[in-house]
C-alpha positions in Angstrom: 17.6 -20.5 17.7 14.5 -22.1 15.5 16.9 -24.7 14.5 17.3 -25.8 17.8 14.0 -27.3 18.5 11.9 -28.8 16.1 7.3 -28.1 15.3 5.8 -31.4 15.9 2.4 -31.7 15.1 0.0 -33.4 16.0 -2.3 -35.6 13.3 -4.7 -37.5 15.5 -6.3 -37.9 19.3 -8.0 -35.3 21.7 -4.9 -32.9 21.1 -5.5 -32.8 16.9 -3.5 -30.0 15.3 -1.5 -29.0 18.4 2.0 -27.8 17.9 4.5 -29.3 20.3 8.4 -27.9 20.0 11.1 -30.2 21.3 14.8 -29.7 21.3 16.7 -31.4 18.5 19.5 -32.1 20.5 19.0 -33.5 24.5 21.8 -34.7 26.6 18.1 -37.3 27.4 18.3 -38.9 23.6 20.9 -41.6 23.5 22.8 -41.9 19.9 20.8 -44.4 18.1 17.5 -41.9 18.4 20.0 -38.7 18.5 20.5 -39.8 15.1 17.0 -40.5 14.4 15.9 -36.8 15.8 18.0 -35.2 13.7 16.8 -37.5 9.9 13.7 -36.1 11.0 12.5 -34.1 7.9 9.3 -31.3 7.5 6.5 -32.9 6.3 8.0 -36.9 8.2 4.8 -38.6 9.5 5.8 -40.7 12.9 4.9 -42.0 15.8 6.5 -40.0 18.7 6.1 -41.2 22.3 7.4 -37.5 24.1 8.0 -37.2 27.5 8.2 -34.5 30.1 9.7 -33.5 33.4 7.7 -30.8 34.8 3.7 -30.9 33.8 2.4 -27.6 34.5 4.4 -25.8 32.1 5.4 -29.3 29.4 9.0 -29.1 28.3 8.8 -32.4 26.2 11.5 -34.4 24.4 11.2 -37.3 22.7 11.8 -40.4 23.7 11.1 -43.0 21.4 10.4 -42.9 17.6 8.6 -45.1 15.8 7.5 -47.2 18.5 5.8 -50.7 17.2 8.7 -50.8 14.4 11.4 -51.0 17.5 9.1 -54.2 19.3 9.4 -56.5 15.7 12.7 -56.4 15.9 12.8 -57.5 19.2 9.6 -60.0 19.1 10.8 -63.9 17.6 8.1 -64.7 15.2 7.7 -67.5 13.7 5.1 -68.7 10.5 
């Protein structure tokens, strides 16, 4: 069914305009990522890191959403 997949459209870079289908539910997603995926709405813009086990006919899934934010939280900064 359509609801089991999300379509992501590439907005910048060499692949701009390409649409990639990713699963809404995956055993590869940890709990936090699964929640983030389910919270996504049509029109949301995020930075996604995608991963796939096959390179010939890629079966993409989301590895990370907005990776920079995560690093900021993990990196202590002093002013």
